[in-house]
C-alpha positions in Angstrom: -0.3 -33.3 26.2 -0.3 -30.3 23.9 -2.5 -30.4 20.8 -0.7 -31.2 17.6 -2.7 -28.9 15.3 -0.9 -25.6 14.6 -3.0 -23.3 12.4 -1.8 -20.1 10.9 1.9 -20.9 11.4 5.0 -19.9 9.4 5.1 -22.1 6.3 8.6 -23.5 6.8 10.1 -26.5 8.5 13.3 -26.5 10.5 15.5 -27.4 7.6 18.2 -26.1 5.3 15.7 -25.1 2.7 15.2 -21.4 3.4 12.7 -20.7 0.7 15.2 -19.5 -1.9 17.9 -20.9 -4.3 21.0 -21.2 -2.2 23.1 -22.3 -5.2 22.2 -19.2 -7.1 23.0 -17.2 -4.0 26.4 -18.7 -3.6 27.2 -18.2 -7.3 26.2 -14.5 -7.1 28.1 -13.8 -3.9 31.3 -15.6 -5.0 31.3 -13.8 -8.3 30.9 -10.4 -6.6 33.4 -10.7 -3.8 36.5 -12.9 -3.9 37.4 -12.7 -0.1 33.9 -13.9 0.6 34.2 -16.6 -2.1 37.3 -17.8 -0.3 35.4 -17.9 3.0 32.6 -19.9 1.4 35.2 -22.4 0.1 36.6 -22.8 3.6 33.3 -23.2 5.4 31.6 -25.4 2.9 27.9 -25.9 2.2 25.3 -23.4 3.2 23.4 -25.0 6.1 21.1 -22.4 7.6 18.7 -24.2 9.9 15.3 -22.6 10.2 13.8 -22.6 13.6 10.6 -24.5 14.5 7.6 -22.8 12.9 5.6 -20.3 14.9 3.3 -17.3 14.5 4.7 -13.8 14.7 3.2 -13.6 18.2 4.9 -16.8 19.4 8.2 -16.0 17.7 8.5 -12.6 19.2 7.3 -13.8 22.6 10.1 -16.4 22.7 12.6 -13.7 21.5 11.6 -11.5 24.5 12.0 -14.3 27.0 15.4 -15.3 25.5 16.9 -11.9 25.4 20.2 -11.5 27.4 20.0 -14.9 29.0 21.7 -18.2 28.3 19.7 -20.7 26.2 19.4 -23.0 29.2 18.1 -20.3 31.6 15.7 -18.8 29.0 14.5 -22.2 27.9 13.5 -23.1 31.5 11.6 -19.8 31.9 9.9 -20.2 28.6 8.8 -23.8 29.5 7.4 -22.6 32.8 5.4 -20.0 31.0 4.1 -22.6 28.6 3.2 -24.9 31.5 0.8 -22.3 32.8 -1.4 -23.3 29.8 -1.0 -27.1 29.5 -3.8 -27.6 27.0 -2.2 -25.3 24.4 0.9 -25.2 22.3 1.4 -21.6 23.3 -0.6 -19.0 25.3 -2.7 -16.6 23.3 -2.4 -12.9 23.7 -5.5 -13.0 26.0 -3.9 -15.8 28.0 -0.8 -13.7 28.6 -2.8 -10.7 29.7 -4.7 -12.8 32.1 -1.5 -13.4 34.1 -0.8 -10.9 36.9 2.7 -9.6 37.8 3.1 -12.2 40.6 2.4 -15.0 38.1 4.9 -13.7 35.6 7.5 -13.3 38.3 7.0 -16.8 39.4 7.9 -18.2 36.0 11.1 -16.1 36.2 10.3 -13.1 34.0 11.8 -9.7 34.9 9.6 -6.7 35.2 10.9 -5.3 31.9 10.2 -8.6 30.0 6.7 -8.9 31.6 5.9 -5.4 30.3 7.3 -6.3 26.9 5.1 -9.4 26.7 2.1 -7.5 27.7 2.8 -4.9 25.0 3.2 -7.6 22.5 -0.1 -9.1 23.5 -1.8 -5.7 23.2 -0.3 -5.3 19.7 -1.7 -8.7 18.7 -5.2 -8.1 20.1 -5.7 -4.7 18.5 -4.3 -5.7 15.1 -1.1 -3.8 15.2 0.9 -7.1 15.1 0.6 -8.7 11.7 -0.7 -12.2 11.4 1.2 -15.0 9.6 -0.8 -14.4 6.4 -0.3 -10.7 6.6 3.4 -10.8 7.3 3.9 -12.9 4.2 2.7 -9.9 2.1 5.1 -7.4 3.7 8.6 -6.6 2.6 11.5 -6.7 5.1 11.5 -3.0 5.9 7.8 -3.0 6.6 8.1 -6.0 8.9 10.9 -4.3 10.8 8.9 -1.1 11.2 5.8 -2.9 12.4 7.4 -5.3 14.8 10.1 -3.1 16.3 7.2 -0.8 17.5 6.6 -3.5 20.2 8.3 -2.7 23.6 11.4 -4.7 24.0 11.7 -5.7 20.3 14.5 -4.0 18.4 15.7 -4.1 14.8 18.2 -6.9 15.5 15.5 -9.2 17.0 13.2 -8.7 14.0 16.2 -9.4 11.6 16.7 -12.7 13.4 13.1 -13.5 12.9 13.4 -12.6 9.2 16.3 -14.9 8.8 15.5 -17.9 11.1 11.7 -18.0 11.0 10.8 -16.5 7.7 13.8 -17.5 5.6 14.1 -14.1 4.0 17.1 -14.1 1.6 18.4 -10.5 1.8 18.9 -9.6 5.5 22.1 -8.1 6.8 22.2 -7.6 10.6 25.2 -5.3 10.5 25.1 -4.4 14.2 25.5 -8.0 15.3 28.8 -8.5 17.0 29.3 -11.9 15.3 28.8 -10.4 11.9 31.3 -7.6 12.7 33.9 -10.1 13.9 33.4 -12.4 10.9 33.7 -9.4 8.6 37.0 -8.4 10.3 38.3 -12.0 10.0 37.3 -12.2 6.3 38.4 -8.8 5.1 41.0 -7.7 7.6 41.4 -4.4 9.4 39.8 -3.3 12.7 36.4 -4.3 13.9 34.1 -2.6 11.3 31.3 -0.2 12.0 27.8 -1.3 10.8 27.9 1.4 8.0 31.0 -0.1 6.5 29.5 -3.6 6.5 26.3 -2.3 4.9 28.3 -0.5 2.2 30.2 -3.6 1.1 27.0 -5.7 1.5 25.4 -3.9 -1.4 27.3 -6.2 -3.8 25.9 -9.2 -2.0 22.2 -8.2 -2.5 19.7 -9.9 -3.0 21.4 -12.7 -0.9 22.7 -10.9 2.1 21.3 -13.5 4.4 23.6 -16.1 2.9 26.6 -13.7 3.3 25.5 -13.1 6.9 25.5 -16.8 7.6 29.0 -17.3 6.3 30.3 -14.3 8.2 29.0 -15.9 11.4 30.7 -19.1 10.4 34.0 -17.3 10.0 34.2 -16.8 13.8 34.3 -20.6 14.3 37.1 -21.4 11.8 
């Protein structure tokens, strides 16, 4: 069995509580933008579910494994990687670096993902990857800059971490296709470019995460 103690982990549970006042956010957004207020009325309560807690190293390692795969396939690969270290919740950076290419291929990782995981481990070992306590002191832009320096980690991946692991209130992943489709459904017109979304999103700040969640929901209505 894996140990239950989980030191230095993100201080959030997997729950609706995202660490900010969602009622204040909904009031602000609804007052600033009527079409978005109408969408909020149609969707209902804000129900952002934060993902299970993890350190930045764990969260980004999982993100690398899950990129461009179905949840089922990626989950199986991720579990096989965890099973290499049955006495731990998650392999440490040193653990990952101890696996050779053959071992990483055996769990199902591509050459590119194996290289990305090694680069992530190198960043963690030499201090370029912030710890949980350090990341809590950084603003969103600083986190994006630090984490997207890791091979295989782009801005979108870090934005998902900001939203779903850290519960940051003012994130707008404007390049996300779901956001762009939700924007089109809410405001009309053609599929918008990210710049157009960011321009309108200025009125939603400092609660763009909440607006993002509702734009995603628009694609399911």
